[in-house]
C-alpha positions as a LaTeX table, in Angstrom:
\begin{tabular}{lrrr}
\hline
Residue & $x$ (\AA) & $y$ (\AA) & $z$ (\AA) \\
\hline
Met1 & 17.62 & 37.66 & 24.56 \\
Leu2 & 16.25 & 35.99 & 21.46 \\
Asp3 & 18.53 & 34.08 & 19.10 \\
Ile4 & 19.14 & 36.32 & 16.07 \\
Lys5 & 19.91 & 33.24 & 13.95 \\
Trp6 & 16.55 & 31.73 & 14.88 \\
Ile7 & 14.83 & 35.01 & 13.93 \\
Arg8 & 16.54 & 35.00 & 10.51 \\
Glu9 & 15.49 & 31.41 & 9.85 \\
Asn10 & 11.96 & 31.74 & 11.28 \\
Pro11 & 10.68 & 35.27 & 10.52 \\
Glu12 & 7.03 & 34.15 & 10.49 \\
Leu13 & 7.29 & 32.45 & 13.90 \\
Phe14 & 9.14 & 35.47 & 15.27 \\
Leu15 & 6.46 & 37.87 & 14.08 \\
Ala16 & 3.70 & 35.61 & 15.41 \\
Gly17 & 5.46 & 35.49 & 18.79 \\
Met18 & 5.74 & 39.26 & 18.96 \\
Gln19 & 2.07 & 39.63 & 18.04 \\
Lys20 & 1.17 & 37.31 & 20.92 \\
Arg21 & 3.21 & 39.60 & 23.18 \\
Phe22 & 1.48 & 42.68 & 21.76 \\
Val23 & 4.82 & 44.08 & 20.57 \\
Lys24 & 4.70 & 46.12 & 17.39 \\
Ile25 & 7.73 & 45.44 & 15.22 \\
Asp26 & 8.32 & 45.43 & 11.49 \\
Ala27 & 10.00 & 42.05 & 10.99 \\
Gly28 & 11.11 & 42.99 & 7.48 \\
Glu29 & 12.71 & 46.22 & 8.68 \\
Phe30 & 14.41 & 44.38 & 11.54 \\
Leu31 & 15.81 & 41.69 & 9.23 \\
Asp32 & 16.91 & 44.38 & 6.75 \\
Leu33 & 18.88 & 46.04 & 9.56 \\
Asp34 & 20.43 & 42.68 & 10.40 \\
Ala35 & 21.32 & 42.10 & 6.73 \\
Lys36 & 23.01 & 45.52 & 6.51 \\
Tyr37 & 24.96 & 44.77 & 9.68 \\
Arg38 & 26.18 & 41.43 & 8.36 \\
Ala39 & 27.05 & 42.98 & 4.99 \\
Lys40 & 29.19 & 45.59 & 6.72 \\
Gln41 & 30.87 & 42.84 & 8.74 \\
Thr42 & 31.65 & 40.97 & 5.52 \\
Glu43 & 32.98 & 44.14 & 3.90 \\
Leu44 & 35.19 & 44.81 & 6.91 \\
Gln45 & 36.52 & 41.25 & 6.92 \\
Ala46 & 37.34 & 41.51 & 3.21 \\
Leu47 & 39.32 & 44.69 & 3.79 \\
Gln48 & 41.14 & 43.10 & 6.72 \\
Lys49 & 42.10 & 40.18 & 4.50 \\
Glu50 & 43.29 & 42.53 & 1.74 \\
Arg51 & 45.30 & 44.60 & 4.25 \\
Asn52 & 46.95 & 41.48 & 5.63 \\
Glu53 & 47.83 & 40.22 & 2.16 \\
Ile54 & 49.40 & 43.56 & 1.18 \\
Ser55 & 51.26 & 43.71 & 4.50 \\
Leu56 & 52.85 & 40.36 & 3.68 \\
Lys57 & 53.89 & 41.72 & 0.29 \\
Ile58 & 55.40 & 44.80 & 1.95 \\
Gly59 & 57.47 & 42.55 & 4.17 \\
Ala60 & 58.65 & 40.53 & 1.21 \\
Glu61 & 59.46 & 43.64 & $-0.84$ \\
Lys62 & 61.48 & 45.18 & 1.98 \\
Lys63 & 63.34 & 41.93 & 2.49 \\
Gln64 & 64.45 & 42.09 & $-1.11$ \\
Gly65 & 65.45 & 45.74 & $-0.75$ \\
Lys66 & 62.66 & 46.97 & $-3.02$ \\
Asp67 & 60.64 & 50.16 & $-2.66$ \\
Ala68 & 57.31 & 49.36 & $-0.94$ \\
Thr69 & 55.98 & 52.92 & $-0.85$ \\
Glu70 & 53.06 & 52.23 & $-3.19$ \\
Leu71 & 52.02 & 49.20 & $-1.19$ \\
Cys72 & 52.25 & 51.20 & 2.05 \\
Asn73 & 50.00 & 53.84 & 0.52 \\
Gln74 & 47.49 & 51.16 & $-0.37$ \\
Val75 & 47.49 & 49.94 & 3.24 \\
Ser76 & 46.90 & 53.50 & 4.47 \\
Val77 & 43.90 & 53.88 & 2.18 \\
Ile78 & 42.53 & 50.52 & 3.31 \\
Lys79 & 42.97 & 51.48 & 6.98 \\
Glu80 & 41.01 & 54.68 & 6.42 \\
Ser81 & 38.22 & 52.72 & 4.75 \\
Met82 & 38.27 & 50.15 & 7.54 \\
Ala83 & 37.95 & 52.82 & 10.21 \\
Lys84 & 34.88 & 54.26 & 8.50 \\
Ile85 & 33.27 & 50.87 & 7.89 \\
Glu86 & 34.07 & 49.73 & 11.43 \\
Glu87 & 32.29 & 52.79 & 12.77 \\
Glu88 & 29.27 & 52.05 & 10.56 \\
Thr89 & 29.32 & 48.38 & 11.60 \\
Asn90 & 29.42 & 49.25 & 15.30 \\
Ala91 & 26.55 & 51.71 & 14.90 \\
Leu92 & 24.41 & 49.10 & 13.13 \\
Gly93 & 25.38 & 46.46 & 15.70 \\
Glu94 & 24.45 & 48.75 & 18.58 \\
Lys95 & 21.10 & 49.55 & 16.98 \\
Leu96 & 20.42 & 45.86 & 16.48 \\
Lys97 & 21.43 & 45.03 & 20.07 \\
Asn98 & 19.22 & 47.79 & 21.49 \\
Ile99 & 16.23 & 46.24 & 19.76 \\
Leu100 & 17.12 & 42.69 & 20.84 \\
Asp101 & 17.66 & 43.83 & 24.43 \\
Val102 & 13.99 & 44.76 & 24.90 \\
Leu103 & 12.25 & 42.15 & 22.75 \\
Pro104 & 10.35 & 39.72 & 25.02 \\
Asn105 & 10.66 & 35.97 & 25.02 \\
Ile106 & 8.46 & 33.93 & 22.69 \\
Pro107 & 5.47 & 32.50 & 24.64 \\
Ala108 & 5.10 & 28.74 & 24.87 \\
Asp109 & 2.36 & 27.26 & 22.71 \\
Asp110 & 0.10 & 26.54 & 25.70 \\
Val111 & 0.22 & 30.11 & 27.07 \\
Pro112 & $-3.14$ & 31.93 & 26.73 \\
Val113 & $-2.97$ & 34.93 & 24.42 \\
Gly114 & $-4.19$ & 38.17 & 25.95 \\
Pro115 & $-3.02$ & 41.68 & 26.83 \\
Asp116 & $-3.23$ & 41.51 & 30.64 \\
Asp117 & $-4.27$ & 39.51 & 33.70 \\
Ser118 & $-7.91$ & 39.44 & 32.57 \\
Thr119 & $-6.95$ & 36.64 & 30.15 \\
Asn120 & $-4.98$ & 34.54 & 32.63 \\
Arg121 & $-6.14$ & 30.91 & 32.82 \\
Glu122 & $-7.01$ & 29.21 & 36.09 \\
Glu123 & $-5.47$ & 25.74 & 36.23 \\
Arg124 & $-6.65$ & 24.51 & 39.63 \\
Thr125 & $-7.79$ & 25.56 & 43.09 \\
Val126 & $-6.43$ & 23.89 & 46.20 \\
Gly127 & $-7.81$ & 23.97 & 49.74 \\
Asp128 & $-11.08$ & 25.23 & 51.18 \\
Ile129 & $-11.79$ & 28.93 & 51.51 \\
Pro130 & $-12.38$ & 29.49 & 55.26 \\
Ser131 & $-15.71$ & 30.68 & 56.59 \\
Phe132 & $-15.98$ & 32.95 & 59.62 \\
Ser133 & $-18.77$ & 33.54 & 62.12 \\
Phe134 & $-17.67$ & 37.18 & 62.14 \\
Thr135 & $-16.57$ & 39.72 & 59.56 \\
Pro136 & $-12.85$ & 39.07 & 58.99 \\
Leu137 & $-10.49$ & 42.01 & 59.27 \\
Ser138 & $-7.71$ & 42.90 & 56.87 \\
His139 & $-4.13$ & 42.26 & 57.99 \\
Glu140 & $-3.43$ & 45.94 & 58.59 \\
Glu141 & $-6.53$ & 46.26 & 60.77 \\
Leu142 & $-5.48$ & 43.19 & 62.74 \\
Gly143 & $-1.87$ & 44.28 & 63.11 \\
Val144 & $-2.67$ & 47.83 & 64.20 \\
Lys145 & $-5.37$ & 46.61 & 66.59 \\
Leu146 & $-2.85$ & 44.25 & 68.22 \\
Gly147 & $-0.32$ & 47.08 & 68.48 \\
Leu148 & 2.20 & 44.96 & 66.53 \\
Met149 & 2.12 & 46.74 & 63.16 \\
Asp150 & 2.96 & 50.42 & 62.74 \\
Phe151 & 2.66 & 52.15 & 59.37 \\
Glu152 & 2.58 & 55.71 & 60.69 \\
Gln153 & 5.96 & 55.64 & 62.43 \\
Ala154 & 7.47 & 53.71 & 59.54 \\
Ser155 & 6.43 & 56.57 & 57.23 \\
Val156 & 8.14 & 59.03 & 59.58 \\
Ile157 & 11.33 & 56.99 & 59.31 \\
Ser158 & 11.26 & 56.06 & 55.62 \\
Gly159 & 8.14 & 57.35 & 53.87 \\
Ala160 & 5.22 & 55.50 & 52.34 \\
Arg161 & 5.11 & 51.73 & 51.70 \\
Phe162 & 7.14 & 50.71 & 54.74 \\
Val163 & 6.04 & 49.06 & 57.99 \\
Leu164 & 7.36 & 48.39 & 61.48 \\
Leu165 & 6.57 & 44.94 & 62.88 \\
Lys166 & 6.84 & 44.29 & 66.61 \\
Gly167 & 7.06 & 41.36 & 69.00 \\
Ala168 & 5.35 & 38.14 & 67.97 \\
Leu169 & 4.37 & 39.55 & 64.58 \\
Ala170 & 8.01 & 40.27 & 63.74 \\
Arg171 & 8.87 & 36.79 & 64.97 \\
Leu172 & 6.07 & 35.27 & 62.87 \\
Glu173 & 7.48 & 36.87 & 59.72 \\
Arg174 & 10.93 & 35.48 & 60.57 \\
Ala175 & 9.41 & 32.08 & 61.34 \\
Ile176 & 7.69 & 31.94 & 57.94 \\
Gly177 & 10.94 & 32.70 & 56.13 \\
Gln178 & 12.87 & 30.16 & 58.19 \\
Phe179 & 10.21 & 27.50 & 57.63 \\
Met180 & 10.35 & 28.03 & 53.86 \\
Ile181 & 14.12 & 27.88 & 53.55 \\
Asp182 & 14.23 & 24.75 & 55.74 \\
Leu183 & 11.55 & 23.04 & 53.63 \\
His184 & 13.24 & 23.82 & 50.31 \\
Thr185 & 16.70 & 22.76 & 51.45 \\
Thr186 & 15.87 & 19.66 & 53.48 \\
Glu187 & 13.02 & 18.22 & 51.38 \\
His188 & 13.15 & 19.83 & 47.94 \\
Gly189 & 16.85 & 19.53 & 47.19 \\
Tyr190 & 17.74 & 23.21 & 46.91 \\
Thr191 & 21.10 & 24.47 & 48.15 \\
Glu192 & 20.87 & 27.56 & 50.32 \\
Met193 & 23.03 & 30.54 & 49.36 \\
Asp194 & 23.84 & 33.80 & 51.09 \\
Val195 & 23.99 & 36.27 & 48.20 \\
Pro196 & 24.92 & 39.96 & 47.80 \\
Leu197 & 22.01 & 42.39 & 48.06 \\
Leu198 & 23.94 & 44.84 & 45.88 \\
Val199 & 24.74 & 43.90 & 42.28 \\
Arg200 & 26.33 & 45.42 & 39.21 \\
Pro201 & 24.07 & 46.60 & 36.38 \\
Glu202 & 25.53 & 43.83 & 34.20 \\
Ser203 & 23.89 & 41.29 & 36.52 \\
Leu204 & 20.50 & 42.99 & 36.13 \\
Tyr205 & 21.01 & 43.01 & 32.37 \\
Gly206 & 21.72 & 39.28 & 32.50 \\
Thr207 & 18.39 & 38.47 & 34.14 \\
Gly208 & 16.48 & 40.99 & 32.03 \\
Gln209 & 15.60 & 43.78 & 34.47 \\
Leu210 & 17.82 & 46.14 & 32.50 \\
Pro211 & 17.61 & 48.05 & 30.24 \\
Lys212 & 13.81 & 48.04 & 30.00 \\
Phe213 & 12.95 & 48.41 & 33.69 \\
Asp214 & 15.42 & 51.04 & 34.76 \\
Asn215 & 13.51 & 52.01 & 37.90 \\
Gly216 & 15.34 & 50.40 & 40.81 \\
Phe217 & 17.36 & 51.64 & 43.74 \\
Ile218 & 20.94 & 52.52 & 42.74 \\
Thr219 & 23.83 & 53.60 & 44.95 \\
Asp220 & 26.40 & 56.28 & 44.24 \\
Gln221 & 28.90 & 53.45 & 43.62 \\
Gly222 & 26.83 & 52.29 & 40.64 \\
Leu223 & 25.54 & 49.19 & 42.45 \\
Trp224 & 21.86 & 48.30 & 42.51 \\
Leu225 & 19.80 & 46.93 & 45.40 \\
Ile226 & 18.30 & 43.66 & 44.21 \\
Pro227 & 14.59 & 43.61 & 43.29 \\
Thr228 & 14.70 & 39.84 & 43.84 \\
Ala229 & 17.32 & 37.20 & 44.71 \\
Glu230 & 16.71 & 35.84 & 41.21 \\
Val231 & 19.38 & 38.30 & 40.06 \\
Pro232 & 22.39 & 37.11 & 42.12 \\
Leu233 & 21.26 & 33.47 & 42.13 \\
Thr234 & 20.86 & 33.20 & 38.35 \\
Asn235 & 24.08 & 35.11 & 37.76 \\
Thr236 & 26.06 & 32.46 & 39.66 \\
Val237 & 26.42 & 30.76 & 36.25 \\
Ser238 & 27.08 & 33.94 & 34.26 \\
Gly239 & 29.93 & 33.46 & 31.77 \\
Lys240 & 30.40 & 29.81 & 32.73 \\
Ile241 & 30.52 & 26.63 & 30.66 \\
Leu242 & 29.09 & 23.82 & 32.78 \\
Asp243 & 29.33 & 20.08 & 32.30 \\
Glu244 & 26.06 & 18.33 & 31.59 \\
Asp245 & 26.59 & 16.25 & 34.75 \\
Glu246 & 26.41 & 19.42 & 36.88 \\
Leu247 & 22.78 & 19.99 & 35.88 \\
Pro248 & 20.29 & 20.60 & 37.26 \\
Ile249 & 21.53 & 23.22 & 39.69 \\
Arg250 & 18.89 & 24.11 & 42.30 \\
Ile251 & 19.66 & 27.05 & 44.59 \\
Thr252 & 17.66 & 29.19 & 46.99 \\
Ala253 & 18.10 & 32.32 & 49.09 \\
Leu254 & 16.01 & 34.13 & 51.69 \\
Thr255 & 16.71 & 37.84 & 51.20 \\
Ala256 & 15.33 & 41.30 & 51.50 \\
Cys257 & 14.12 & 42.66 & 48.15 \\
Phe258 & 13.77 & 46.28 & 47.08 \\
Arg259 & 11.34 & 47.80 & 44.58 \\
Ser260 & 11.14 & 51.50 & 43.81 \\
Glu261 & 7.85 & 51.29 & 41.90 \\
Ala262 & 5.51 & 49.26 & 44.05 \\
Gly263 & 2.50 & 48.98 & 41.77 \\
Ala264 & 0.43 & 51.56 & 39.96 \\
Ala265 & $-0.44$ & 54.84 & 41.63 \\
Gly266 & $-3.41$ & 54.48 & 43.94 \\
Gln267 & $-3.28$ & 50.66 & 44.05 \\
Asp268 & $-2.56$ & 48.72 & 47.24 \\
Thr269 & $-1.54$ & 51.83 & 49.13 \\
Lys270 & $-2.81$ & 50.38 & 52.41 \\
Gly271 & $-1.14$ & 47.58 & 54.30 \\
Met272 & 1.73 & 45.33 & 53.31 \\
Ile273 & 0.59 & 44.10 & 49.88 \\
Arg274 & 3.07 & 46.32 & 48.02 \\
Gln275 & 6.13 & 47.47 & 49.91 \\
His276 & 9.40 & 49.06 & 48.81 \\
Gln277 & 11.21 & 46.54 & 51.04 \\
Phe278 & 10.11 & 42.96 & 51.69 \\
Tyr279 & 11.48 & 39.45 & 52.21 \\
Lys280 & 11.22 & 36.61 & 49.75 \\
Asp281 & 12.50 & 33.07 & 49.47 \\
Glu282 & 13.67 & 32.70 & 45.87 \\
Leu283 & 14.07 & 29.43 & 43.99 \\
Val284 & 16.34 & 29.22 & 40.94 \\
Ser285 & 17.04 & 26.21 & 38.72 \\
Ile286 & 19.63 & 25.88 & 35.97 \\
Thr287 & 18.87 & 22.97 & 33.62 \\
Asp288 & 19.49 & 21.56 & 30.17 \\
Glu289 & 16.92 & 22.30 & 27.49 \\
Glu290 & 15.32 & 18.84 & 27.57 \\
Ser291 & 14.57 & 19.06 & 31.30 \\
Ser292 & 13.35 & 22.62 & 31.71 \\
Asp293 & 9.60 & 22.02 & 31.29 \\
Ala294 & 9.62 & 19.20 & 33.85 \\
Glu295 & 11.71 & 21.39 & 36.17 \\
His296 & 9.12 & 24.14 & 35.82 \\
Gln297 & 6.39 & 21.81 & 37.05 \\
Arg298 & 8.63 & 20.63 & 39.90 \\
Met299 & 9.48 & 24.17 & 41.02 \\
Thr300 & 5.82 & 25.17 & 41.03 \\
Lys301 & 4.94 & 22.18 & 43.21 \\
Cys302 & 7.73 & 23.13 & 45.65 \\
Ala303 & 6.18 & 26.59 & 46.04 \\
Glu304 & 2.71 & 25.06 & 46.37 \\
Glu305 & 3.91 & 22.82 & 49.18 \\
Val306 & 4.62 & 25.90 & 51.31 \\
Leu307 & 0.99 & 27.00 & 51.06 \\
Lys308 & $-0.31$ & 23.48 & 51.65 \\
Arg309 & 1.67 & 23.11 & 54.87 \\
Leu310 & 0.54 & 26.52 & 56.05 \\
Gly311 & $-3.04$ & 25.37 & 55.45 \\
Leu312 & $-3.84$ & 28.20 & 53.04 \\
Ala313 & $-6.32$ & 28.02 & 50.17 \\
Tyr314 & $-4.85$ & 29.03 & 46.83 \\
Arg315 & $-5.17$ & 28.70 & 43.10 \\
Val316 & $-2.70$ & 28.23 & 40.24 \\
Val317 & $-3.05$ & 30.34 & 37.09 \\
Thr318 & $-1.11$ & 30.43 & 33.84 \\
Leu319 & $-0.30$ & 34.01 & 32.96 \\
Ser320 & $-1.37$ & 35.28 & 29.57 \\
Ser321 & 1.15 & 36.32 & 26.94 \\
Gly322 & 0.73 & 40.00 & 27.76 \\
Asp323 & 0.97 & 39.57 & 31.54 \\
Met324 & 4.31 & 37.74 & 31.71 \\
Ser325 & 7.70 & 39.37 & 32.28 \\
Ile326 & 9.78 & 39.89 & 29.13 \\
Thr327 & 12.14 & 37.07 & 30.13 \\
Ser328 & 9.49 & 34.40 & 30.61 \\
Arg329 & 8.30 & 31.79 & 28.15 \\
Arg330 & 5.70 & 30.48 & 30.59 \\
Thr331 & 4.72 & 31.65 & 34.08 \\
Tyr332 & 2.53 & 30.05 & 36.72 \\
Asp333 & 1.24 & 32.34 & 39.45 \\
Leu334 & 0.14 & 31.05 & 42.84 \\
Glu335 & $-2.62$ & 33.20 & 44.30 \\
Val336 & $-3.49$ & 32.81 & 47.97 \\
Trp337 & $-6.93$ & 33.49 & 49.42 \\
Leu338 & $-7.09$ & 36.64 & 51.58 \\
Pro339 & $-10.32$ & 36.84 & 53.64 \\
Gly340 & $-9.72$ & 40.52 & 54.41 \\
Gln341 & $-9.92$ & 41.30 & 50.69 \\
Asn342 & $-12.31$ & 38.45 & 49.83 \\
Arg343 & $-10.17$ & 37.55 & 46.84 \\
Tyr344 & $-7.10$ & 35.66 & 45.67 \\
Arg345 & $-3.83$ & 37.61 & 45.53 \\
Glu346 & $-0.50$ & 36.68 & 43.97 \\
Ile347 & 2.02 & 35.18 & 46.38 \\
Ser348 & 4.40 & 33.46 & 43.96 \\
Ser349 & 5.40 & 33.51 & 40.29 \\
Cys350 & 7.27 & 30.54 & 38.82 \\
Ser351 & 8.75 & 31.20 & 35.39 \\
Asn352 & 10.61 & 29.22 & 32.78 \\
Cys353 & 12.87 & 31.57 & 30.82 \\
Trp354 & 14.35 & 28.88 & 28.54 \\
Asp355 & 17.66 & 30.21 & 27.13 \\
Tyr356 & 16.59 & 33.89 & 27.13 \\
Gln357 & 18.58 & 34.90 & 30.21 \\
Ala358 & 21.42 & 32.49 & 29.41 \\
Arg359 & 22.11 & 34.27 & 26.11 \\
Arg360 & 22.39 & 37.58 & 27.93 \\
Met361 & 24.70 & 36.04 & 30.57 \\
Asn362 & 26.55 & 33.74 & 28.13 \\
Ala363 & 25.84 & 30.78 & 30.41 \\
Arg364 & 26.36 & 27.48 & 28.61 \\
Tyr365 & 26.84 & 23.76 & 29.14 \\
Lys366 & 28.68 & 21.05 & 27.28 \\
Lys367 & 26.57 & 18.07 & 26.30 \\
Lys368 & 28.20 & 14.68 & 26.18 \\
Gly369 & 29.18 & 13.60 & 22.68 \\
Glu370 & 28.92 & 17.11 & 21.22 \\
Lys371 & 31.83 & 19.36 & 20.30 \\
Gly372 & 30.10 & 22.68 & 20.80 \\
Thr373 & 28.14 & 24.11 & 23.71 \\
Arg374 & 24.49 & 24.87 & 24.33 \\
Phe375 & 22.86 & 27.59 & 26.37 \\
Val376 & 21.43 & 26.48 & 29.71 \\
His377 & 17.79 & 27.02 & 30.56 \\
Thr378 & 17.02 & 29.16 & 33.63 \\
Leu379 & 13.96 & 29.08 & 35.87 \\
Asn380 & 13.00 & 31.18 & 38.85 \\
Gly381 & 10.17 & 31.29 & 41.33 \\
Ser382 & 9.10 & 32.73 & 44.66 \\
Gly383 & 9.02 & 30.03 & 47.20 \\
Val384 & 7.17 & 32.20 & 48.44 \\
Ala385 & 6.97 & 35.95 & 49.22 \\
Val386 & 7.34 & 36.13 & 53.01 \\
Gly387 & 5.38 & 39.34 & 53.57 \\
Arg388 & 2.39 & 38.10 & 51.63 \\
Ala389 & 2.54 & 34.76 & 53.44 \\
Leu390 & 2.46 & 36.71 & 56.71 \\
Ile391 & $-0.60$ & 38.60 & 55.47 \\
Ala392 & $-2.29$ & 35.35 & 54.48 \\
Val393 & $-1.58$ & 33.68 & 57.82 \\
Met394 & $-2.85$ & 36.70 & 59.74 \\
Glu395 & $-6.10$ & 36.95 & 57.79 \\
Asn396 & $-6.85$ & 33.23 & 57.53 \\
Tyr397 & $-5.97$ & 32.37 & 61.13 \\
Gln398 & $-7.64$ & 35.36 & 62.81 \\
Gln399 & $-10.13$ & 34.81 & 65.60 \\
Ala400 & $-13.20$ & 36.74 & 66.67 \\
Asp401 & $-11.33$ & 38.57 & 69.44 \\
Gly402 & $-8.69$ & 39.83 & 66.99 \\
Ser403 & $-6.02$ & 37.35 & 68.03 \\
Ile404 & $-4.18$ & 35.17 & 65.49 \\
Lys405 & $-3.60$ & 31.45 & 65.81 \\
Val406 & $-0.14$ & 30.28 & 64.81 \\
Pro407 & $-0.25$ & 27.44 & 62.21 \\
Glu408 & 1.06 & 24.14 & 63.58 \\
Val409 & 3.97 & 24.03 & 61.12 \\
Leu410 & 5.29 & 27.39 & 62.39 \\
Arg411 & 5.06 & 26.73 & 66.12 \\
Pro412 & 8.54 & 25.15 & 66.42 \\
Tyr413 & 9.91 & 28.54 & 65.28 \\
Met414 & 7.77 & 30.63 & 67.64 \\
Gly415 & 9.25 & 29.82 & 71.03 \\
Gly416 & 6.04 & 28.40 & 72.47 \\
Ile417 & 3.67 & 31.10 & 71.14 \\
Glu418 & 0.51 & 29.45 & 69.83 \\
Val419 & $-1.78$ & 32.47 & 69.71 \\
Ile420 & $-0.67$ & 36.05 & 68.97 \\
Thr421 & $-2.37$ & 38.66 & 71.09 \\
Ala422 & $-1.64$ & 42.27 & 72.02 \\
Lys423 & 0.39 & 40.94 & 74.95 \\
Ser424 & 2.66 & 39.08 & 72.50 \\
Gly425 & 4.38 & 42.35 & 71.73 \\
Lys426 & 5.87 & 42.62 & 75.18 \\
\hline
\end{tabular}
C-alpha cells in the first residue's frame, strides 16, 4: 500500500508513477476525496471535544444540585450529529482505502517503462545454450516416452493442468527441491521454515494478492491455499515491531503452491509449464530501508546460483513497469533456456516491494536513536520453481536415445541413478 501522506506531499510524483504503471487515476479527484475525509475527521474530533467539555459541565452542575437538563439536551444533539458524521467519515475512509488497496507500487527509477513483457530489459546472459546432434524433444514428449509422466490419468483424477510423475522422474523432482533448500540454508544464510499451506484472507491482503487477484482456491472454512510461500513467510512479521539488530531476516520454504488461473486461455496447455499445483522454493528477506536494494541483488544471485550449479543456461531481465506485480518496485526475472521450446522461459522472479507490503501488514522496526518506528522493506523470490527446473533439466540433459542424464550436483540425492531411462520407473 502506498503512503497516503507521501501522495499528499508529492502529487506530481504519484501521478507520474501511476502513468508508468499504466493506471488511470485522477490525482486531483483522489486528493479531493482525501481532503473531504480528513475534514470529516476534524469535524468529528471537534464535536467529540465539545461533547466532552459539556459532559464535564453536566457533572459539575449535578454536583452543585443544579438542573443540567439543557446541557444534557445539547449532548444528545451532538451525539446525533456525531453519529451522522461518523457514518459519513467511515464511508469516505472505506472509499479511500478501496482505491489505495489496488494502486500498484511506484516503479524504481531504473525500471523500463512499458505496458508488458515486450519492453522488459535483458541485463545479462549466463551459460552456453546447448547444441544437439539430434532434434531435442520437449519435456512432455520425453516424460511420456519414458513412461514416467502421465497427463491423461492425472486429468481423470483432477482435471486439466495436473501431472503424475513416476519412479526416477518423481525422485528427480524431489532431488531438485532438496538440493535448492540445502543450498540456500547451508551456503546462503536462509533459515528453513515449515509453513501452513492454508492461510487467512488477511494474510493474502498483507502480501497484496487480495483484493485485486481474488481468483485462488478457497476452502469452506474461509482459508485459502497459498499461491506461493511468499504469503506465510512474509506474514511472519505481520503486526510486529522488530529491533534494527534483528534485520535482515532471511527465510525460505519448499512448499506446494496452488494457482486457479494458470495463464491465459490457450497458452501453455501442454506439459508442466503452467500447473494448478507445483512446488517452489521461496526466498523472503525482511530488511531496513537502507539495505533493501543490496538485498535485492543478493537474493537474485542466490537464485542464479541454483541454475549455475545445475549447469543451465539462463538470462536475467528487468521487468517493465507494466509487467511487474502490483506490490513490486523492481523485479528481476530469471529465464532458463528450454531446448524443447527453443526459447528462454521464466523460472524465477525476485522482487523488492520496499514498504508496500509492510504498510498492509503493519510490520515495522525500531531504528537505534529514533523514537518512532519505520516500516520494514520486504523482498521475495523463487529460488527457484521446482517444476520448471525439472523441465529444464530434462530438456537440457536429454540424450539421443530419449534418456536423461542426471546433473552431477543432483546425484547425491538420486540413490545412485546417473541416467534416467524407462527402466528407472520400476
